[in-house]
NUMI-228579 format. One line per field, with one value per residue: residue number from 1; residue in three letters; x, y, z of N, C-alpha, C, O in turn. Coordinates in pm, whole numbers, padded with zeros to 5 digits. Example, Ala and Ser with C-alpha at 12.3 -4.5 7.8 and 13.67 -1.06 7.14 Angstrom:
n = [1; 2] .
res = [ALA; SER] .
n.xx = [01319; 01285] .
n.yy = [-00569; -00225] .
n.zz = [00780; 00708] .
ca.xx = [01230; 01367] .
ca.yy = [-00450; -00106] .
ca.zz = [00780; 00714] .
c.xx = [01320; 01290] .
c.yy = [-00330; 00003] .
c.zz = [00780; 00787] .
o.xx = [01424; 01341] .
o.yy = [-00332; 00114] .
o.zz = [00846; 00804] .
! end
This chain:
n = [1; 2; 3; 4; 5; 6; 7; 8; 9; 10; 11; 12; 13; 14; 15; 16; 17; 18; 19; 20; 21; 22; 23; 24; 25; 26; 27; 28; 29; 30; 31; 32; 33; 34; 35; 36; 37; 38; 39; 40; 41; 42; 43; 44; 45; 46; 47; 48; 49; 50; 51; 52; 53; 54; 55; 56; 57; 58; 59; 60; 61; 62; 63; 64; 65; 66; 67; 68; 69; 70; 71; 72; 73] .
res = [UNK; UNK; UNK; UNK; UNK; UNK; UNK; UNK; UNK; UNK; UNK; UNK; UNK; UNK; UNK; UNK; UNK; UNK; UNK; UNK; UNK; UNK; UNK; UNK; UNK; UNK; UNK; UNK; UNK; UNK; UNK; UNK; UNK; UNK; UNK; UNK; UNK; UNK; UNK; UNK; UNK; UNK; UNK; UNK; UNK; UNK; UNK; UNK; UNK; UNK; UNK; UNK; UNK; UNK; UNK; UNK; UNK; UNK; UNK; UNK; UNK; UNK; UNK; UNK; UNK; UNK; UNK; UNK; UNK; UNK; UNK; UNK; UNK] .
n.xx = [00084; 00047; 00114; -00057; -00075; -00246; -00418; -00498; -00476; -00334; -00335; -00090; -00111; -00122; -00017; -00108; -00101; -00086; 00148; 00305; 00479; 00533; 00596; 00758; 00588; 00334; 00309; 00317; 00076; -00116; -00057; -00118; -00400; -00475; -00408; -00593; -00824; -00993; -01267; -01471; -01503; -01185; -00876; -00656; -00729; -00622; -00689; -00959; -01150; -01293; -01167; -00868; -00615; -00416; -00368; -00364; -00142; 00056; 00041; 00121; 00375; 00508; 00492; 00633; 00891; 00941; 01011; 00837; 00720; 00587; 00655; 00636; 00610] .
n.yy = [-00117; 00228; 00541; 00816; 01065; 01307; 01136; 00950; 00635; 00402; 00107; -00088; -00211; -00495; -00749; -01002; -01281; -01333; -01401; -01257; -01073; -00821; -00894; -01039; -01271; -01172; -00950; -01085; -01233; -01032; -00925; -01143; -01170; -00922; -00944; -01134; -00991; -00989; -00932; -00833; -00953; -00973; -01105; -00991; -00734; -00468; -00200; -00191; -00138; -00321; -00456; -00612; -00421; -00165; 00038; -00132; -00295; -00096; -00014; -00250; -00281; -00047; -00081; -00317; -00231; -00095; -00292; -00421; -00606; -00827; -00906; -01170; -01265] .
n.zz = [00000; -00066; 00070; -00010; 00089; 00292; 00426; 00243; 00084; -00146; -00353; -00516; -00844; -01064; -01016; -01145; -01144; -00878; -00730; -00564; -00666; -00914; -01227; -01518; -01595; -01521; -01692; -01936; -01922; -01932; -02180; -02350; -02307; -02402; -02676; -02748; -02743; -02517; -02295; -02015; -01680; -01577; -01451; -01552; -01611; -01503; -01465; -01430; -01623; -01773; -01984; -02106; -02198; -02361; -02148; -01924; -01981; -01975; -01705; -01567; -01674; -01587; -01307; -01288; -01348; -01118; -00941; -00758; -00480; -00228; 00110; 00338; 00680] .
ca.xx = [00000; 00124; 00057; -00065; -00083; -00381; -00500; -00540; -00386; -00360; -00273; -00024; -00182; -00049; 00023; -00224; -00096; -00086; 00267; 00369; 00565; 00489; 00712; 00736; 00469; 00216; 00308; 00284; -00066; -00194; -00029; -00195; -00543; -00489; -00406; -00718; -00934; -01088; -01333; -01552; -01426; -01059; -00772; -00558; -00781; -00566; -00748; -01100; -01238; -01365; -01089; -00723; -00569; -00292; -00347; -00326; -00003; 00139; 00043; 00203; 00513; 00564; 00512; 00740; 01016; 00961; 01051; 00744; 00690; 00549; 00726; 00559; 00697] .
ca.yy = [00001; 00351; 00657; 00925; 01190; 01355; 01027; 00865; 00526; 00333; -00021; -00112; -00305; -00563; -00884; -01074; -01422; -01340; -01472; -01168; -00977; -00776; -00931; -01085; -01355; -01083; -00875; -01178; -01268; -00917; -00915; -01247; -01132; -00804; -00994; -01210; -00896; -01036; -00833; -00884; -00952; -01042; -01073; -00909; -00600; -00399; -00066; -00205; -00084; -00424; -00519; -00611; -00342; -00088; 00093; -00241; -00327; 00011; -00021; -00365; -00253; 00052; -00140; -00418; -00158; -00054; -00409; -00432; -00737; -00823; -01001; -01223; -01317] .
ca.zz = [-00001; -00076; 00137; -00109; 00162; 00328; 00476; 00129; 00055; -00271; -00374; -00643; -00925; -01169; -00979; -01195; -01110; -00733; -00676; -00469; -00733; -01046; -01311; -01655; -01618; -01516; -01818; -02042; -01911; -01981; -02322; -02418; -02305; -02491; -02814; -02772; -02736; -02414; -02213; -01907; -01556; -01602; -01357; -01625; -01623; -01383; -01450; -01398; -01729; -01842; -02087; -02093; -02312; -02346; -02016; -01833; -02012; -01927; -01560; -01525; -01720; -01499; -01175; -01301; -01342; -00979; -00868; -00646; -00428; -00087; 00196; 00446; 00786] .
c.xx = [00089; 00046; 00061; -00067; -00227; -00473; -00553; -00431; -00427; -00284; -00202; -00104; -00091; -00002; -00090; -00222; -00082; 00029; 00349; 00462; 00507; 00608; 00667; 00611; 00337; 00200; 00266; 00133; -00153; -00177; -00114; -00343; -00570; -00495; -00531; -00844; -01040; -01145; -01425; -01468; -01301; -00957; -00665; -00608; -00739; -00626; -00897; -01196; -01309; -01291; -00943; -00668; -00443; -00269; -00309; -00182; 00089; 00152; 00134; 00349; 00579; 00591; 00618; 00875; 01043; 01005; 00966; 00720; 00643; 00628; 00636; 00653; 00701] .
c.yy = [00124; 00464; 00774; 01062; 01226; 01245; 00934; 00762; 00460; 00201; -00023; -00220; -00373; -00702; -00979; -01222; -01445; -01417; -01379; -01067; -00943; -00794; -00975; -01170; -01270; -01003; -00964; -01212; -01156; -00903; -01019; -01211; -01013; -00851; -01077; -01122; -00940; -00915; -00904; -00874; -01039; -01009; -00988; -00767; -00519; -00261; -00074; -00153; -00190; -00492; -00515; -00540; -00263; -00025; -00012; -00283; -00223; 00011; -00133; -00340; -00153; -00007; -00251; -00348; -00104; -00165; -00429; -00577; -00723; -00932; -01041; -01277; -01469] .
c.zz = [00000; -00015; 00034; -00044; 00193; 00375; 00364; 00102; -00076; -00275; -00507; -00717; -01024; -01138; -01016; -01161; -00959; -00673; -00586; -00533; -00869; -01137; -01448; -01679; -01609; -01645; -01935; -02042; -01965; -02132; -02402; -02421; -02396; -02636; -02847; -02767; -02631; -02342; -02113; -01782; -01575; -01492; -01421; -01650; -01501; -01361; -01417; -01500; -01812; -01957; -02054; -02214; -02278; -02211; -01912; -01856; -01958; -01776; -01511; -01562; -01623; -01361; -01175; -01289; -01203; -00887; -00742; -00610; -00286; -00015; 00308; 00553; 00787] .
o.xx = [00196; -00073; 00169; -00062; -00319; -00595; -00642; -00312; -00545; -00182; -00251; -00159; 00009; 00050; -00161; -00327; -00067; 00011; 00454; 00520; 00440; 00707; 00553; 00536; 00242; 00091; 00188; 00071; -00250; -00273; -00172; -00406; -00676; -00578; -00568; -00956; -01160; -01080; -01452; -01372; -01309; -00952; -00591; -00534; -00817; -00616; -00956; -01312; -01379; -01348; -00897; -00674; -00374; -00157; -00231; -00107; 00193; 00262; 00216; 00438; 00692; 00698; 00684; 00965; 01156; 01033; 01019; 00701; 00657; 00663; 00568; 00760; 00769] .
o.yy = [00124; 00482; 00822; 01164; 01180; 01259; 00852; 00793; 00464; 00185; 00036; -00310; -00314; -00770; -01029; -01285; -01559; -01490; -01419; -00984; -01025; -00722; -00952; -01144; -01296; -00991; -00922; -01220; -01180; -00873; -00986; -01221; -01004; -00803; -01088; -01171; -00929; -00811; -01023; -00796; -01162; -00895; -00919; -00687; -00504; -00208; 00028; -00125; -00157; -00579; -00426; -00595; -00290; -00033; 00015; -00304; -00257; 00031; -00111; -00375; -00174; 00013; -00274; -00401; -00069; -00141; -00451; -00662; -00616; -01035; -00958; -01329; -01529] .
o.zz = [00062; -00043; -00002; -00113; 00126; 00364; 00387; 00099; -00112; -00208; -00603; -00654; -01064; -01227; -00929; -01148; -00914; -00575; -00537; -00462; -00931; -01127; -01490; -01774; -01682; -01699; -02021; -02148; -02036; -02203; -02506; -02527; -02458; -02712; -02964; -02785; -02655; -02329; -02127; -01776; -01588; -01446; -01351; -01707; -01407; -01251; -01380; -01469; -01908; -02022; -01982; -02324; -02180; -02160; -01821; -01760; -01901; -01724; -01422; -01484; -01580; -01303; -01075; -01224; -01172; -00770; -00633; -00697; -00227; -00073; 00368; 00523; 00870] .
! end
């Protein structure tokens, strides 16, 4: 979770395979669904607009470059 200031918090998006890190397999899954022109409720729809498309790819790519992951005790 990211503190956006002013009491507002946001979640990072893009871990579509739920393995704890935003990486190549997540990007690949979004890319495949984008090429298949899938729409409806998709785990690869990171923006929540009903389809896996360019903005979803961009979001996963940007968060991949941030090397985001979660650690559990």
